[in-house]
Every structure is written in structure tokens, then in C-alpha cells.
N, CA, C, O and the ligand as a Tripos MOL2 file, in Angstrom:
@<TRIPOS>MOLECULE
protein
  301   299    76     0     0
PROTEIN
NO_CHARGES

@<TRIPOS>ATOM
      1 N         -11.4180    5.2010  185.6980 N.3       1 MET1
      2 CA        -10.3670    5.1250  186.7200 C.3       1 MET1
      3 C          -9.3700    4.0360  186.3480 C.2       1 MET1
      4 O          -9.7370    2.9110  186.0090 O.2       1 MET1
      5 N          -8.1290    4.4010  186.4220 N.am      2 GLU2
      6 CA         -7.1010    3.4350  186.0640 C.3       2 GLU2
      7 C          -6.9150    2.4110  187.1780 C.2       2 GLU2
      8 O          -6.8520    2.7450  188.3610 O.2       2 GLU2
      9 N          -6.8330    1.1740  186.7620 N.am      3 ARG3
     10 CA         -6.6590    0.1240  187.7470 C.3       3 ARG3
     11 C          -5.2160   -0.3720  187.6860 C.2       3 ARG3
     12 O          -4.6920   -0.6970  186.6200 O.2       3 ARG3
     13 N          -4.6050   -0.4180  188.8350 N.am      4 LYS4
     14 CA         -3.2280   -0.8620  188.8630 C.3       4 LYS4
     15 C          -3.1610   -2.3760  188.9610 C.2       4 LYS4
     16 O          -3.7680   -2.9910  189.8390 O.2       4 LYS4
     17 N          -2.4280   -2.9460  188.0610 N.am      5 ALA5
     18 CA         -2.2720   -4.3910  188.0850 C.3       5 ALA5
     19 C          -0.9280   -4.7540  188.6870 C.2       5 ALA5
     20 O           0.1200   -4.2790  188.2490 O.2       5 ALA5
     21 N          -0.9780   -5.5850  189.6770 N.am      6 PHE6
     22 CA          0.2730   -6.0350  190.2770 C.3       6 PHE6
     23 C           0.0710   -7.4390  190.7820 C.2       6 PHE6
     24 O          -1.0550   -7.8700  191.0270 O.2       6 PHE6
     25 N           1.1560   -8.1440  190.9350 N.am      7 GLN7
     26 CA          1.0560   -9.5080  191.4320 C.3       7 GLN7
     27 C           2.3170   -9.9010  192.1730 C.2       7 GLN7
     28 O           3.3160   -9.1820  192.2040 O.2       7 GLN7
     29 N           2.2200  -11.0550  192.7570 N.am      8 LEU8
     30 CA          3.3340  -11.5510  193.5570 C.3       8 LEU8
     31 C           4.6410  -11.5550  192.7600 C.2       8 LEU8
     32 O           4.6950  -12.0290  191.6250 O.2       8 LEU8
     33 N           5.6620  -11.0290  193.3680 N.am      9 GLY9
     34 CA          6.9760  -11.0470  192.7270 C.3       9 GLY9
     35 C           7.2970   -9.7950  191.9270 C.2       9 GLY9
     36 O           8.4310   -9.6060  191.4860 O.2       9 GLY9
     37 N           6.3020   -8.9440  191.7420 N.am     10 ASP10
     38 CA          6.5460   -7.7110  190.9840 C.3      10 ASP10
     39 C           7.4410   -6.7530  191.7560 C.2      10 ASP10
     40 O           7.4200   -6.7180  192.9870 O.2      10 ASP10
     41 N           8.2110   -5.9930  191.0320 N.am     11 ILE11
     42 CA          8.9750   -4.9030  191.6270 C.3      11 ILE11
     43 C           8.1730   -3.6400  191.3370 C.2      11 ILE11
     44 O           7.9180   -3.3040  190.1800 O.2      11 ILE11
     45 N           7.7820   -2.9510  192.3930 N.am     12 VAL12
     46 CA          6.9690   -1.7530  192.2030 C.3      12 VAL12
     47 C           7.6790   -0.5090  192.7280 C.2      12 VAL12
     48 O           8.5480   -0.5770  193.5980 O.2      12 VAL12
     49 N           7.2810    0.6110  192.1750 N.am     13 GLN13
     50 CA          7.8420    1.8780  192.6350 C.3      13 GLN13
     51 C           6.8080    2.5630  193.5130 C.2      13 GLN13
     52 O           5.6460    2.6940  193.1290 O.2      13 GLN13
     53 N           7.2340    2.9980  194.6900 N.am     14 MET14
     54 CA          6.3260    3.6530  195.6100 C.3      14 MET14
     55 C           6.4310    5.1690  195.4620 C.2      14 MET14
     56 O           7.4190    5.6950  194.9500 O.2      14 MET14
     57 N           5.3920    5.8510  195.9220 N.am     15 LYS15
     58 CA          5.4010    7.3140  195.8320 C.3      15 LYS15
     59 C           6.3900    7.9230  196.8130 C.2      15 LYS15
     60 O           7.0150    8.9510  196.5530 O.2      15 LYS15
     61 N           6.5070    7.2470  197.9520 N.am     16 LYS16
     62 CA          7.4420    7.7490  198.9580 C.3      16 LYS16
     63 C           8.6610    6.8460  199.0340 C.2      16 LYS16
     64 O           8.5410    5.6210  198.9860 O.2      16 LYS16
     65 N           9.8170    7.4470  199.1510 N.am     17 ASN17
     66 CA         11.0230    6.6550  199.3090 C.3      17 ASN17
     67 C          11.0530    5.9880  200.6760 C.2      17 ASN17
     68 O          10.5380    6.5220  201.6590 O.2      17 ASN17
     69 N          11.6570    4.8270  200.7190 N.am     18 HIS18
     70 CA         11.9090    4.1720  201.9810 C.3      18 HIS18
     71 C          13.0130    4.9830  202.6710 C.2      18 HIS18
     72 O          13.8090    5.6360  201.9960 O.2      18 HIS18
     73 N          13.0690    4.9480  203.9880 N.am     19 PRO19
     74 CA         14.1200    5.7070  204.6940 C.3      19 PRO19
     75 C          15.5330    5.4020  204.1950 C.2      19 PRO19
     76 O          16.4310    6.2310  204.3410 O.2      19 PRO19
     77 N          15.7330    4.2510  203.6230 N.am     20 CYS20
     78 CA         17.0780    3.9080  203.1380 C.3      20 CYS20
     79 C          17.3930    4.5950  201.8210 C.2      20 CYS20
     80 O          18.5280    4.5410  201.3470 O.2      20 CYS20
     81 N          16.3960    5.2410  201.2250 N.am     21 GLY21
     82 CA         16.6500    5.9490  199.9780 C.3      21 GLY21
     83 C          16.0980    5.2820  198.7360 C.2      21 GLY21
     84 O          15.9950    5.9040  197.6790 O.2      21 GLY21
     85 N          15.7430    4.0140  198.8680 N.am     22 SER22
     86 CA         15.1950    3.3000  197.7170 C.3      22 SER22
     87 C          13.6730    3.4430  197.6880 C.2      22 SER22
     88 O          13.0330    3.5140  198.7370 O.2      22 SER22
     89 N          13.1030    3.4830  196.5010 N.am     23 ASN23
     90 CA         11.6440    3.4930  196.4530 C.3      23 ASN23
     91 C          11.1310    2.3050  195.6450 C.2      23 ASN23
     92 O          10.0030    2.3060  195.1520 O.2      23 ASN23
     93 N          11.9860    1.2960  195.5230 N.am     24 GLU24
     94 CA         11.5700    0.0910  194.8190 C.3      24 GLU24
     95 C          11.2720   -1.0030  195.8340 C.2      24 GLU24
     96 O          12.0600   -1.2760  196.7400 O.2      24 GLU24
     97 N          10.1220   -1.6130  195.6550 N.am     25 MET25
     98 CA          9.6920   -2.6630  196.5690 C.3      25 MET25
     99 C           9.3050   -3.9100  195.7970 C.2      25 MET25
    100 O           8.7510   -3.8390  194.7000 O.2      25 MET25
    101 N           9.6080   -5.0450  196.3910 N.am     26 GLU26
    102 CA          9.1960   -6.2960  195.7710 C.3      26 GLU26
    103 C           8.0080   -6.8540  196.5470 C.2      26 GLU26
    104 O           8.0180   -6.8910  197.7780 O.2      26 GLU26
    105 N           6.9880   -7.2860  195.8150 N.am     27 ILE27
    106 CA          5.8230   -7.8720  196.4730 C.3      27 ILE27
    107 C           6.1550   -9.3220  196.8170 C.2      27 ILE27
    108 O           6.3630  -10.1510  195.9310 O.2      27 ILE27
    109 N           6.2010   -9.6110  198.0930 N.am     28 ILE28
    110 CA          6.5760  -10.9720  198.4800 C.3      28 ILE28
    111 C           5.4250  -11.7660  199.0850 C.2      28 ILE28
    112 O           5.5480  -12.9710  199.3060 O.2      28 ILE28
    113 N           4.3060  -11.0950  199.3550 N.am     29 ARG29
    114 CA          3.1430  -11.8140  199.8620 C.3      29 ARG29
    115 C           1.8930  -11.0200  199.5530 C.2      29 ARG29
    116 O           1.8610   -9.8030  199.7370 O.2      29 ARG29
    117 N           0.8720  -11.6990  199.0870 N.am     30 MET30
    118 CA         -0.3600  -10.9980  198.8000 C.3      30 MET30
    119 C          -1.5470  -11.6670  199.4750 C.2      30 MET30
    120 O          -1.6530  -12.8930  199.5240 O.2      30 MET30
    121 N          -2.4250  -10.8380  199.9880 N.am     31 GLY31
    122 CA         -3.6210  -11.3430  200.6540 C.3      31 GLY31
    123 C          -4.4720  -10.1500  201.0110 C.2      31 GLY31
    124 O          -4.5770   -9.2030  200.2320 O.2      31 GLY31
    125 N          -5.0780  -10.1840  202.1760 N.am     32 MET32
    126 CA         -5.7990   -9.0150  202.6680 C.3      32 MET32
    127 C          -4.8160   -7.8650  202.8130 C.2      32 MET32
    128 O          -5.1140   -6.7110  202.5080 O.2      32 MET32
    129 N          -3.6540   -8.2220  203.2830 N.am     33 ASP33
    130 CA         -2.5650   -7.2700  203.3880 C.3      33 ASP33
    131 C          -1.4780   -7.7030  202.4160 C.2      33 ASP33
    132 O          -1.4250   -8.8520  201.9770 O.2      33 ASP33
    133 N          -0.6370   -6.7730  202.1030 N.am     34 ILE34
    134 CA          0.4330   -7.0730  201.1560 C.3      34 ILE34
    135 C           1.7790   -6.8580  201.8250 C.2      34 ILE34
    136 O           2.0300   -5.8210  202.4390 O.2      34 ILE34
    137 N           2.6320   -7.8500  201.6930 N.am     35 ARG35
    138 CA          3.9650   -7.7040  202.2770 C.3      35 ARG35
    139 C           4.9340   -7.3340  201.1660 C.2      35 ARG35
    140 O           5.0570   -8.0300  200.1580 O.2      35 ARG35
    141 N           5.6040   -6.2360  201.3770 N.am     36 ILE36
    142 CA          6.5690   -5.7880  200.3830 C.3      36 ILE36
    143 C           7.9450   -5.7140  201.0150 C.2      36 ILE36
    144 O           8.0960   -5.4470  202.2070 O.2      36 ILE36
    145 N           8.9370   -5.9570  200.1850 N.am     37 LYS37
    146 CA         10.3130   -5.9410  200.6630 C.3      37 LYS37
    147 C          11.0800   -4.8590  199.9230 C.2      37 LYS37
    148 O          11.0530   -4.7830  198.6950 O.2      37 LYS37
    149 N          11.7550   -4.0350  200.6870 N.am     38 CYS38
    150 CA         12.5420   -2.9610  200.0920 C.3      38 CYS38
    151 C          13.7210   -3.5640  199.3290 C.2      38 CYS38
    152 O          14.4750   -4.3810  199.8570 O.2      38 CYS38
    153 N          13.8550   -3.1400  198.0810 N.am     39 VAL39
    154 CA         14.9420   -3.6530  197.2560 C.3      39 VAL39
    155 C          16.2860   -3.1390  197.7670 C.2      39 VAL39
    156 O          17.3160   -3.8020  197.6440 O.2      39 VAL39
    157 N          16.2460   -1.9390  198.3430 N.am     40 GLY40
    158 CA         17.4900   -1.3360  198.8100 C.3      40 GLY40
    159 C          18.0630   -1.9840  200.0480 C.2      40 GLY40
    160 O          19.2400   -2.3430  200.0800 O.2      40 GLY40
    161 N          17.2250   -2.1370  201.0830 N.am     41 CYS41
    162 CA         17.7580   -2.6110  202.3640 C.3      41 CYS41
    163 C          17.1790   -3.9590  202.8010 C.2      41 CYS41
    164 O          17.5090   -4.4630  203.8750 O.2      41 CYS41
    165 N          16.3240   -4.5330  201.9720 N.am     42 LYS42
    166 CA         15.7330   -5.8560  202.2320 C.3      42 LYS42
    167 C          14.7850   -5.8790  203.4300 C.2      42 LYS42
    168 O          14.3970   -6.9510  203.8950 O.2      42 LYS42
    169 N          14.4200   -4.7270  203.9170 N.am     43 HIS43
    170 CA         13.4860   -4.6530  205.0300 C.3      43 HIS43
    171 C          12.0940   -4.9040  204.4770 C.2      43 HIS43
    172 O          11.7410   -4.3640  203.4290 O.2      43 HIS43
    173 N          11.2900   -5.7210  205.1690 N.am     44 SER44
    174 CA          9.9470   -5.9860  204.6590 C.3      44 SER44
    175 C           8.9010   -5.3930  205.5750 C.2      44 SER44
    176 O           9.0660   -5.3570  206.7950 O.2      44 SER44
    177 N           7.8190   -4.9260  204.9670 N.am     45 VAL45
    178 CA          6.7240   -4.3480  205.7280 C.3      45 VAL45
    179 C           5.4020   -4.8930  205.2120 C.2      45 VAL45
    180 O           5.2630   -5.2580  204.0440 O.2      45 VAL45
    181 N           4.4240   -4.9370  206.1320 N.am     46 LEU46
    182 CA          3.0960   -5.4110  205.7820 C.3      46 LEU46
    183 C           2.1760   -4.1950  205.7210 C.2      46 LEU46
    184 O           2.0590   -3.4440  206.6900 O.2      46 LEU46
    185 N           1.5280   -4.0100  204.5800 N.am     47 VAL47
    186 CA          0.6230   -2.8710  204.4550 C.3      47 VAL47
    187 C          -0.7310   -3.3380  203.9530 C.2      47 VAL47
    188 O          -0.8150   -4.2630  203.1460 O.2      47 VAL47
    189 N          -1.8000   -2.6930  204.4340 N.am     48 PRO48
    190 CA         -3.1290   -3.0280  203.9350 C.3      48 PRO48
    191 C          -3.1790   -2.7770  202.4290 C.2      48 PRO48
    192 O          -2.5380   -1.8600  201.9160 O.2      48 PRO48
    193 N          -3.9490   -3.6080  201.7360 N.am     49 ARG49
    194 CA         -4.0060   -3.5090  200.2790 C.3      49 ARG49
    195 C          -4.3890   -2.1050  199.7950 C.2      49 ARG49
    196 O          -3.7950   -1.5790  198.8540 O.2      49 ARG49
    197 N          -5.3840   -1.5130  200.4500 N.am     50 ALA50
    198 CA         -5.8500   -0.1870  200.0300 C.3      50 ALA50
    199 C          -4.7270    0.8470  200.1320 C.2      50 ALA50
    200 O          -4.5590    1.7080  199.2690 O.2      50 ALA50
    201 N          -3.9720    0.7270  201.2170 N.am     51 LYS51
    202 CA         -2.8760    1.6710  201.4170 C.3      51 LYS51
    203 C          -1.7700    1.4310  200.3940 C.2      51 LYS51
    204 O          -1.1690    2.3670  199.8670 O.2      51 LYS51
    205 N          -1.5250    0.1770  200.1370 N.am     52 PHE52
    206 CA         -0.5040   -0.1620  199.1500 C.3      52 PHE52
    207 C          -0.8600    0.4110  197.7790 C.2      52 PHE52
    208 O          -0.0230    1.0150  197.1080 O.2      52 PHE52
    209 N          -2.1120    0.2130  197.3760 N.am     53 GLU53
    210 CA         -2.5400    0.6990  196.0600 C.3      53 GLU53
    211 C          -2.4420    2.2190  195.9850 C.2      53 GLU53
    212 O          -2.1510    2.7900  194.9330 O.2      53 GLU53
    213 N          -2.6890    2.8540  197.1150 N.am     54 LYS54
    214 CA         -2.6310    4.3090  197.1600 C.3      54 LYS54
    215 C          -1.1850    4.8000  197.0750 C.2      54 LYS54
    216 O          -0.8940    5.8210  196.4520 O.2      54 LYS54
    217 N          -0.3070    4.0670  197.7020 N.am     55 ASN55
    218 CA          1.0850    4.5020  197.7680 C.3      55 ASN55
    219 C           1.9600    4.0120  196.6210 C.2      55 ASN55
    220 O           3.0860    4.4750  196.4400 O.2      55 ASN55
    221 N           1.4270    3.0700  195.8510 N.am     56 MET56
    222 CA          2.2150    2.5600  194.7460 C.3      56 MET56
    223 C           2.1290    3.5020  193.5540 C.2      56 MET56
    224 O           1.0530    3.9970  193.2170 O.2      56 MET56
    225 N           3.2540    3.7400  192.9290 N.am     57 ARG57
    226 CA          3.2430    4.5890  191.7400 C.3      57 ARG57
    227 C           3.0550    3.7410  190.4910 C.2      57 ARG57
    228 O           2.1580    3.9970  189.6880 O.2      57 ARG57
    229 N           3.8970    2.7380  190.3320 N.am     58 LYS58
    230 CA          3.7640    1.8870  189.1540 C.3      58 LYS58
    231 C           4.5620    0.6090  189.3230 C.2      58 LYS58
    232 O           5.4280    0.4940  190.1900 O.2      58 LYS58
    233 N           4.2430   -0.3400  188.4710 N.am     59 VAL59
    234 CA          4.9980   -1.5830  188.4540 C.3      59 VAL59
    235 C           6.2170   -1.3770  187.5600 C.2      59 VAL59
    236 O           6.0970   -1.0320  186.3850 O.2      59 VAL59
    237 N           7.3670   -1.5930  188.1350 N.am     60 LEU60
    238 CA          8.6020   -1.4120  187.3600 C.3      60 LEU60
    239 C           8.9260   -2.6560  186.5570 C.2      60 LEU60
    240 O           9.2220   -2.5860  185.3640 O.2      60 LEU60
    241 N           8.8670   -3.7800  187.2220 N.am     61 ARG61
    242 CA          9.1580   -5.0430  186.5510 C.3      61 ARG61
    243 C           8.1380   -6.0790  187.0060 C.2      61 ARG61
    244 O           7.9970   -6.3530  188.1970 O.2      61 ARG61
    245 N           7.4450   -6.6370  186.0520 N.am     62 SER62
    246 CA          6.4540   -7.6430  186.4070 C.3      62 SER62
    247 C           7.0830   -9.0220  186.4390 C.2      62 SER62
    248 O           7.9320   -9.3650  185.6160 O.2      62 SER62
    249 N           6.6430   -9.7980  187.4090 N.am     63 ALA63
    250 CA          7.1640  -11.1490  187.5290 C.3      63 ALA63
    251 C           6.5560  -12.0660  186.4810 C.2      63 ALA63
    252 O           7.1050  -13.1210  186.1640 O.2      63 ALA63
    253 N           5.4150  -11.6480  185.9480 N.am     64 ALA64
    254 CA          4.7260  -12.4770  184.9740 C.3      64 ALA64
    255 C           5.4110  -12.4160  183.6240 C.2      64 ALA64
    256 O           5.8090  -11.3430  183.1700 O.2      64 ALA64
    257 N           5.5480  -13.5470  182.9930 N.am     65 PRO65
    258 CA          6.1180  -13.5320  181.6420 C.3      65 PRO65
    259 C           5.1430  -12.8490  180.6950 C.2      65 PRO65
    260 O           3.9310  -12.8960  180.9070 O.2      65 PRO65
    261 N           5.6540  -12.2300  179.6760 N.am     66 GLU66
    262 CA          4.7840  -11.5800  178.7000 C.3      66 GLU66
    263 C           3.8830  -12.6340  178.0670 C.2      66 GLU66
    264 O           4.3420  -13.6760  177.6010 O.2      66 GLU66
    265 N           2.6140  -12.3390  178.0660 N.am     67 VAL67
    266 CA          1.6650  -13.2800  177.4700 C.3      67 VAL67
    267 C           1.6750  -13.0820  175.9610 C.2      67 VAL67
    268 O           1.3990  -11.9980  175.4480 O.2      67 VAL67
    269 N           1.9990  -14.1540  175.2810 N.am     68 GLU68
    270 CA          2.0630  -14.0280  173.8180 C.3      68 GLU68
    271 C           0.7430  -14.4100  173.1930 C.2      68 GLU68
    272 O          -0.0440  -15.1580  173.7720 O.2      68 GLU68
    273 N           0.5160  -13.8950  172.0240 N.am     69 GLY69
    274 CA         -0.7010  -14.2490  171.2970 C.3      69 GLY69
    275 C          -1.8810  -13.3610  171.6630 C.2      69 GLY69
    276 O          -3.0090  -13.6210  171.2440 O.2      69 GLY69
    277 N          -1.6300  -12.3280  172.4340 N.am     70 THR70
    278 CA         -2.7110  -11.4070  172.7510 C.3      70 THR70
    279 C          -2.3770  -10.0510  172.1350 C.2      70 THR70
    280 O          -2.0830   -9.0870  172.8420 O.2      70 THR70
    281 N          -2.4250   -9.9990  170.8460 N.am     71 ALA71
    282 CA         -2.0680   -8.7760  170.1320 C.3      71 ALA71
    283 C          -3.2470   -7.8140  170.0860 C.2      71 ALA71
    284 O          -3.8020   -7.5250  169.0250 O.2      71 ALA71
    285 N          -3.6080   -7.3340  171.2530 N.am     72 GLN72
    286 CA         -4.7630   -6.4530  171.3200 C.3      72 GLN72
    287 C          -4.3690   -4.9790  171.2960 C.2      72 GLN72
    288 O          -5.2150   -4.0930  171.1750 O.2      72 GLN72
    289 N          -3.0860   -4.7450  171.4120 N.am     73 ASP73
    290 CA         -2.6540   -3.3500  171.4360 C.3      73 ASP73
    291 C          -2.2000   -2.8780  170.0710 C.2      73 ASP73
    292 O          -1.2780   -2.0720  169.9490 O.2      73 ASP73
    293 N          -2.8510   -3.3830  169.0640 N.am     74 GLY74
    294 CA         -2.5680   -2.9370  167.7180 C.3      74 GLY74
    295 C          -1.1820   -3.2860  167.2160 C.2      74 GLY74
    296 O          -0.5470   -2.5050  166.5070 O.2      74 GLY74
    297 N          -0.7330   -4.4430  167.5850 N.am     75 GLN75
    298 CA          0.5880   -4.8290  167.1290 C.3      75 GLN75
    299 C           0.5550   -5.2440  165.6700 C.2      75 GLN75
    300 O           1.5890   -5.6050  165.1080 O.2      75 GLN75
    301 ZN         14.8310    0.3210  202.4240 Zn       76 ZN76
@<TRIPOS>BOND
     1     1     2 1
     2     2     3 1
     3     3     4 2
     4     3     5 am
     5     5     6 1
     6     6     7 1
     7     7     8 2
     8     7     9 am
     9     9    10 1
    10    10    11 1
    11    11    12 2
    12    11    13 am
    13    13    14 1
    14    14    15 1
    15    15    16 2
    16    15    17 am
    17    17    18 1
    18    18    19 1
    19    19    20 2
    20    19    21 am
    21    21    22 1
    22    22    23 1
    23    23    24 2
    24    23    25 am
    25    25    26 1
    26    26    27 1
    27    27    28 2
    28    27    29 am
    29    29    30 1
    30    30    31 1
    31    31    32 2
    32    31    33 am
    33    33    34 1
    34    34    35 1
    35    35    36 2
    36    35    37 am
    37    37    38 1
    38    38    39 1
    39    39    40 2
    40    39    41 am
    41    41    42 1
    42    42    43 1
    43    43    44 2
    44    43    45 am
    45    45    46 1
    46    46    47 1
    47    47    48 2
    48    47    49 am
    49    49    50 1
    50    50    51 1
    51    51    52 2
    52    51    53 am
    53    53    54 1
    54    54    55 1
    55    55    56 2
    56    55    57 am
    57    57    58 1
    58    58    59 1
    59    59    60 2
    60    59    61 am
    61    61    62 1
    62    62    63 1
    63    63    64 2
    64    63    65 am
    65    65    66 1
    66    66    67 1
    67    67    68 2
    68    67    69 am
    69    69    70 1
    70    70    71 1
    71    71    72 2
    72    71    73 am
    73    73    74 1
    74    74    75 1
    75    75    76 2
    76    75    77 am
    77    77    78 1
    78    78    79 1
    79    79    80 2
    80    79    81 am
    81    81    82 1
    82    82    83 1
    83    83    84 2
    84    83    85 am
    85    85    86 1
    86    86    87 1
    87    87    88 2
    88    87    89 am
    89    89    90 1
    90    90    91 1
    91    91    92 2
    92    91    93 am
    93    93    94 1
    94    94    95 1
    95    95    96 2
    96    95    97 am
    97    97    98 1
    98    98    99 1
    99    99   100 2
   100    99   101 am
   101   101   102 1
   102   102   103 1
   103   103   104 2
   104   103   105 am
   105   105   106 1
   106   106   107 1
   107   107   108 2
   108   107   109 am
   109   109   110 1
   110   110   111 1
   111   111   112 2
   112   111   113 am
   113   113   114 1
   114   114   115 1
   115   115   116 2
   116   115   117 am
   117   117   118 1
   118   118   119 1
   119   119   120 2
   120   119   121 am
   121   121   122 1
   122   122   123 1
   123   123   124 2
   124   123   125 am
   125   125   126 1
   126   126   127 1
   127   127   128 2
   128   127   129 am
   129   129   130 1
   130   130   131 1
   131   131   132 2
   132   131   133 am
   133   133   134 1
   134   134   135 1
   135   135   136 2
   136   135   137 am
   137   137   138 1
   138   138   139 1
   139   139   140 2
   140   139   141 am
   141   141   142 1
   142   142   143 1
   143   143   144 2
   144   143   145 am
   145   145   146 1
   146   146   147 1
   147   147   148 2
   148   147   149 am
   149   149   150 1
   150   150   151 1
   151   151   152 2
   152   151   153 am
   153   153   154 1
   154   154   155 1
   155   155   156 2
   156   155   157 am
   157   157   158 1
   158   158   159 1
   159   159   160 2
   160   159   161 am
   161   161   162 1
   162   162   163 1
   163   163   164 2
   164   163   165 am
   165   165   166 1
   166   166   167 1
   167   167   168 2
   168   167   169 am
   169   169   170 1
   170   170   171 1
   171   171   172 2
   172   171   173 am
   173   173   174 1
   174   174   175 1
   175   175   176 2
   176   175   177 am
   177   177   178 1
   178   178   179 1
   179   179   180 2
   180   179   181 am
   181   181   182 1
   182   182   183 1
   183   183   184 2
   184   183   185 am
   185   185   186 1
   186   186   187 1
   187   187   188 2
   188   187   189 am
   189   189   190 1
   190   190   191 1
   191   191   192 2
   192   191   193 am
   193   193   194 1
   194   194   195 1
   195   195   196 2
   196   195   197 am
   197   197   198 1
   198   198   199 1
   199   199   200 2
   200   199   201 am
   201   201   202 1
   202   202   203 1
   203   203   204 2
   204   203   205 am
   205   205   206 1
   206   206   207 1
   207   207   208 2
   208   207   209 am
   209   209   210 1
   210   210   211 1
   211   211   212 2
   212   211   213 am
   213   213   214 1
   214   214   215 1
   215   215   216 2
   216   215   217 am
   217   217   218 1
   218   218   219 1
   219   219   220 2
   220   219   221 am
   221   221   222 1
   222   222   223 1
   223   223   224 2
   224   223   225 am
   225   225   226 1
   226   226   227 1
   227   227   228 2
   228   227   229 am
   229   229   230 1
   230   230   231 1
   231   231   232 2
   232   231   233 am
   233   233   234 1
   234   234   235 1
   235   235   236 2
   236   235   237 am
   237   237   238 1
   238   238   239 1
   239   239   240 2
   240   239   241 am
   241   241   242 1
   242   242   243 1
   243   243   244 2
   244   243   245 am
   245   245   246 1
   246   246   247 1
   247   247   248 2
   248   247   249 am
   249   249   250 1
   250   250   251 1
   251   251   252 2
   252   251   253 am
   253   253   254 1
   254   254   255 1
   255   255   256 2
   256   255   257 am
   257   257   258 1
   258   258   259 1
   259   259   260 2
   260   259   261 am
   261   261   262 1
   262   262   263 1
   263   263   264 2
   264   263   265 am
   265   265   266 1
   266   266   267 1
   267   267   268 2
   268   267   269 am
   269   269   270 1
   270   270   271 1
   271   271   272 2
   272   271   273 am
   273   273   274 1
   274   274   275 1
   275   275   276 2
   276   275   277 am
   277   277   278 1
   278   278   279 1
   279   279   280 2
   280   279   281 am
   281   281   282 1
   282   282   283 1
   283   283   284 2
   284   283   285 am
   285   285   286 1
   286   286   287 1
   287   287   288 2
   288   287   289 am
   289   289   290 1
   290   290   291 1
   291   291   292 2
   292   291   293 am
   293   293   294 1
   294   294   295 1
   295   295   296 2
   296   295   297 am
   297   297   298 1
   298   298   299 1
   299   299   300 2
@<TRIPOS>SUBSTRUCTURE
     1 MET1         2 RESIDUE 1 A MET
     2 GLU2         6 RESIDUE 1 A GLU
     3 ARG3        10 RESIDUE 1 A ARG
     4 LYS4        14 RESIDUE 1 A LYS
     5 ALA5        18 RESIDUE 1 A ALA
     6 PHE6        22 RESIDUE 1 A PHE
     7 GLN7        26 RESIDUE 1 A GLN
     8 LEU8        30 RESIDUE 1 A LEU
     9 GLY9        34 RESIDUE 1 A GLY
    10 ASP10       38 RESIDUE 1 A ASP
    11 ILE11       42 RESIDUE 1 A ILE
    12 VAL12       46 RESIDUE 1 A VAL
    13 GLN13       50 RESIDUE 1 A GLN
    14 MET14       54 RESIDUE 1 A MET
    15 LYS15       58 RESIDUE 1 A LYS
    16 LYS16       62 RESIDUE 1 A LYS
    17 ASN17       66 RESIDUE 1 A ASN
    18 HIS18       70 RESIDUE 1 A HIS
    19 PRO19       74 RESIDUE 1 A PRO
    20 CYS20       78 RESIDUE 1 A CYS
    21 GLY21       82 RESIDUE 1 A GLY
    22 SER22       86 RESIDUE 1 A SER
    23 ASN23       90 RESIDUE 1 A ASN
    24 GLU24       94 RESIDUE 1 A GLU
    25 MET25       98 RESIDUE 1 A MET
    26 GLU26      102 RESIDUE 1 A GLU
    27 ILE27      106 RESIDUE 1 A ILE
    28 ILE28      110 RESIDUE 1 A ILE
    29 ARG29      114 RESIDUE 1 A ARG
    30 MET30      118 RESIDUE 1 A MET
    31 GLY31      122 RESIDUE 1 A GLY
    32 MET32      126 RESIDUE 1 A MET
    33 ASP33      130 RESIDUE 1 A ASP
    34 ILE34      134 RESIDUE 1 A ILE
    35 ARG35      138 RESIDUE 1 A ARG
    36 ILE36      142 RESIDUE 1 A ILE
    37 LYS37      146 RESIDUE 1 A LYS
    38 CYS38      150 RESIDUE 1 A CYS
    39 VAL39      154 RESIDUE 1 A VAL
    40 GLY40      158 RESIDUE 1 A GLY
    41 CYS41      162 RESIDUE 1 A CYS
    42 LYS42      166 RESIDUE 1 A LYS
    43 HIS43      170 RESIDUE 1 A HIS
    44 SER44      174 RESIDUE 1 A SER
    45 VAL45      178 RESIDUE 1 A VAL
    46 LEU46      182 RESIDUE 1 A LEU
    47 VAL47      186 RESIDUE 1 A VAL
    48 PRO48      190 RESIDUE 1 A PRO
    49 ARG49      194 RESIDUE 1 A ARG
    50 ALA50      198 RESIDUE 1 A ALA
    51 LYS51      202 RESIDUE 1 A LYS
    52 PHE52      206 RESIDUE 1 A PHE
    53 GLU53      210 RESIDUE 1 A GLU
    54 LYS54      214 RESIDUE 1 A LYS
    55 ASN55      218 RESIDUE 1 A ASN
    56 MET56      222 RESIDUE 1 A MET
    57 ARG57      226 RESIDUE 1 A ARG
    58 LYS58      230 RESIDUE 1 A LYS
    59 VAL59      234 RESIDUE 1 A VAL
    60 LEU60      238 RESIDUE 1 A LEU
    61 ARG61      242 RESIDUE 1 A ARG
    62 SER62      246 RESIDUE 1 A SER
    63 ALA63      250 RESIDUE 1 A ALA
    64 ALA64      254 RESIDUE 1 A ALA
    65 PRO65      258 RESIDUE 1 A PRO
    66 GLU66      262 RESIDUE 1 A GLU
    67 VAL67      266 RESIDUE 1 A VAL
    68 GLU68      270 RESIDUE 1 A GLU
    69 GLY69      274 RESIDUE 1 A GLY
    70 THR70      278 RESIDUE 1 A THR
    71 ALA71      282 RESIDUE 1 A ALA
    72 GLN72      286 RESIDUE 1 A GLN
    73 ASP73      290 RESIDUE 1 A ASP
    74 GLY74      294 RESIDUE 1 A GLY
    75 GLN75      298 RESIDUE 1 A GLN
    76 ZN76       301 GROUP 0 **** ****
């Protein structure tokens, strides 16, 4: 099973578009629940982690800098 990696500050793409038309969300708070902010209209919502993981499609832009020196992908 593929595990989705995400962290605070990431821009993620959701499976469903926000009513404003954007489907990009920024993770602005993480805990038991995750608070995400719509990139399009800046509206923020709090969703349970399980629901978030289910509704997230992928991480578009990670807030984490690329970790160097971990050439494990056959570079
Ligand atoms: Zn929106």
C-alpha cells in the first residue's frame, strides 16, 4: 500500500475541487486533525487526518528542501 507523505506547508492536490474551483490546498496545521487552506480563495478548513489522506490526491509542492546525499533512487 502506498503511503502518502505530507507535512506542514506542503501544497497538495485534492480529489475534489473546492467550490471556488481550485483543488490545491496548503497544509497550515497538523495534528489529530489537519487544517488546510485553499490556495484559490484562502478559505481554511479543518479535516480529520483519515479523511484528509483519503481525499488527497498528491503533494504538488513540498515545503521540505530536497535532502541531499541520499542517492537511493539510483542516481
Ligand atoms: Zn477555495
